[in-house]
N, C-alpha and C positions, 0 to 999 in steps of 0.2 A: 647696657655699657659694656664696649668691648674693653677685652683685657690682652688683646693678641688677635693677631690678622698672622696666618702662615707660622704660629710660633713651632718648631722642632719639638718634637715628643716622643715617647713611647707608654705604651701602657705594661704598667708594671703586676697589677692585678685588677680582677673584679668582681663585682658581687649582683646578686639579684637587688634590686629594688623595690621592682613591683613586676606584675603580669608581664610588663612592657619594656621594662626600663632596665639600666645598669646604673650601679655607682664605681667609679675607674679610681685605682689609684694610679694616675697620671703624672708621670715624670717629664717636665717640661724644662727646656735649654734655659730659658730666660725666666724663668717662675719657680724654678723648684718642684718637688712635691708637690700635686695636690689632690684635693677629693673632687672629684666633677662627675655630675650626673650625665649620665648620655638618656634623654628621653628617647623612648619608643625604639634603642637599639635592637631589642629583640624580636619586633615585628618583623616578620618571613619577608617583606619587601624592604625594608629599611637599607639606607645607602650606607648606614654606620656598621648594620651586622658583620659585610664581610672586611671591614678596615680595622676593626677593634681587638687586634689580635697581639699577642706577646712577641716581643723581636722585631715587630714591623716597625720600619720608622715613619711617622705622622708630621702630617702639617695641619694644625688647629687652632679654631678660632672660638675663644671662650667667652663668657658673657656673665652678668652676675647684677641681681638687683640695682638700681640706683638709690635704692631709700638706704642702700645698709653696705659701706663700702671696705670694711673690715676685712683685714688679711686672711682670715679663719674662716671666711665663709665657702661653703661649698661651692663652685661654681659650675656653671651650664654648660656642657658641650653644644657647640651650635654648626659646626663642620669640621670635619676630620677627610684628609685624602692621604692616599698613600704617597710618602715621598721617594722612595725607592733609594738603592743606594747601597743596599747590606743585602746578599744573598740568604736563603731561608735557612735555619739550621736544619740539619740532619738529624732523625729520630733519635740515632744513638747520641746527639748532644744536645736533646730538650731538656735532660734532665739539670746539666751544668749551667745550662741557661736560666732555669727556674730557681737552681740554687745563687745565681748572682741576683736575680731578681729579690730574692728573699733577705739577702745581705742587706740590699739597698733600703727594703722597707722596713726593717728592723735598726739600723743605722744612720739615714738617713733623715736628718729634721725636715718638717713638713714647709713648704715656705720661703727656703733659702736655696737662692740658685747656684748654681756649681758648674759654670759651662763647661770648665776643664773636665771633671770627673764625667761630665756627660759624654763631651766627646768620647772620651776612655771608653766608656763604655759602649759607644757603636763601636768602635775599634775592638772592642775584646769579641763581639758578637760575630764581626768581619772573621777575627780569626779564630773563634769556635767553627765558623762555617767552612772556614778552607783550609784551616792549618790543620798538620798531625798532632801535635802536643797541645792535647787539651789540659793539662796539669798544668803547663807552664802558663798557658793564658789565664787561667785559675788564679795560679800565685801571684800573677802580676798585678790585676787586676783587685785581689786581696789588700796588697801592699798601698797602692793608690787609693784605697777606698779609706782604708785606716788612717794614712797619712791627712787626706782632705778633712776629715771630721774630727781630726786631732787625738786619735787614739795610739798613732803609730811613734815610740821615742825615737829620739835620733839613732841614726844605724851605725854613725860613725864614729861616737863618742862613748865612753864607759858611761854606765847610767849611775853609779857612785862617786868616781874620781873625778869626771867630764873630762877627760885626758883624751886625746885622739888615739881610737884603736891601732894598734901596730898591724900590719899586715898579717903577719905571722901568728895573730891570737886566734885564741878559740872562744868564739862568742855564744852566748845563751840568751833568748829575749825571752823578758819577763814584765808583766804586765803591770806591775807595780815600781819596777825599780829600770827598766828600761834594761838597755845592750849591756852585758855583763862579759867581761873577759876573764875567765876561768884559767887556772894555774893547773895545768896537767902534768906538770914537772914528776915524773916517778911512776905517771899511769897511763902505760901507752894505749891500752883500751878505753880510756874514758872519752875521747874525742867519737868514737864508733858507735860506742855504746849511748850514749847521749844525744848524738845525732845535731852534734853543734855547727855554727856558721864560722867561716873563716874570715877576718878581721880584713883580707882583701876583697873578698866579696860584698861583704857591710859598706867598704867603701864605695865599691860600684855601684851598688844599688843605691845609695844614699845620692850618689849624682845622677843617678838616671830618674830619681824620685823629684829632683831640682830643676828637671828639664823644662821650659815654659810653654811648649808646645805638648797638651796631652798626647798624642798621637804618637811621637815620638819616644814621650816616656816610656808607652805602652809597648813597644816594639823592642824597646832596652830592656827594658825591665823582662821581657817574654825569653830575651836571649838568655839575660844573666840567670834566670831562677831556672830553666833548661841544666844547665850545670850541676843545679843541687837540690830539685827535687825531694828526694826522700827528707834530707835534713827543713828545706822551709816548710815542707808540709807538717815535720814533728811539730817545728818553733812557732809558726802561725796557727794551728788547731787550738791549742790552749788561750794564746792571747786574744782569738774573736771569741772564743767560748766565755773569757773572763768580760768581753763587754758586752756581749750578747744576754746572758744570766740565762736563766730559766723563763720557761721553758725553750728546749734547744730547737734548731732549725729543723723544719717539719720536711725540707727536701733530701735530709742528711738520713734522717729517722727511716724515711721512704728509699730510700736506695739501699739502706741497711738490709731492713725486712726483704725487697728484691733479691740481694744479694744472699741472704739466707733462704731463699724458696730457689735460688738458683743452685746452692750448695745443697740442699735436700734431695731438687732433683737428679744431681748427679751422683750423689751417693744411690740411690735406689736404683739407675741403672740408665740405657740409654731410650728404653720404652717411655719412661716417664717425663724424659724431657720436651721441653714445646719452646719456640723461638721467643715466646712471651718472658720464660724465666731468666733470658739472657738479662744481665744489669750489669752496668762498669761499678767500680767500686766508688764506695761515698767520696764527695770532692775532698 
């Protein structure tokens, strides 16, 4: 029973299922995240083997047995083709891509189609492959993901008073209470010390998040995020950690470990450094 012909999709993760097959965490535009079996995909001459790669846009056909048509079933991948349209991520950006995939796996429910977020993901991969500012692309997607799954508070209103934030306000994002306008009178160093956001930026971010076209929202958010990267990183990380819970993101821990190896290599001198020791800072 066909569940989709030519369905746009991305592989978020895969596991060994048998000696010859894989189980995929497949994100489709029309059906959301799905658990899918790719039978025979590990065989040397399988047509699926070179296609089922992360960050590669696919067109897929899925089937499910007629005897049980419940939404929670594992479906079977019958066909997958490379859909094109997205450049390959360069090696230094692969960890950023895996970081985004892990966020989706942990925060996006199965079986709920989010076509706007799907398009935003494709646009984010495009930005990671072609743009210089990796951090702005990551912050923009984090904001869109949190808003899509209902975990991002209104950025232009105080979470306690529900009043619209003044442009000159200093704002702190809290997972339990939303955006909070801080009183910094008589505390000239408080804003810099806590890496707060400005009211005018929060208003602009809220406007970008409200855009109907996902690709337009990604571009607008990326430009805005580039103007306040340290503050956004400081504010969004605890917000994400609050909703992700324990254990933390594996990609973040891996990047921290690689960064420690790099620091150790630098401390020991040039002879101990290797190209593989180089790693970006955690997202």
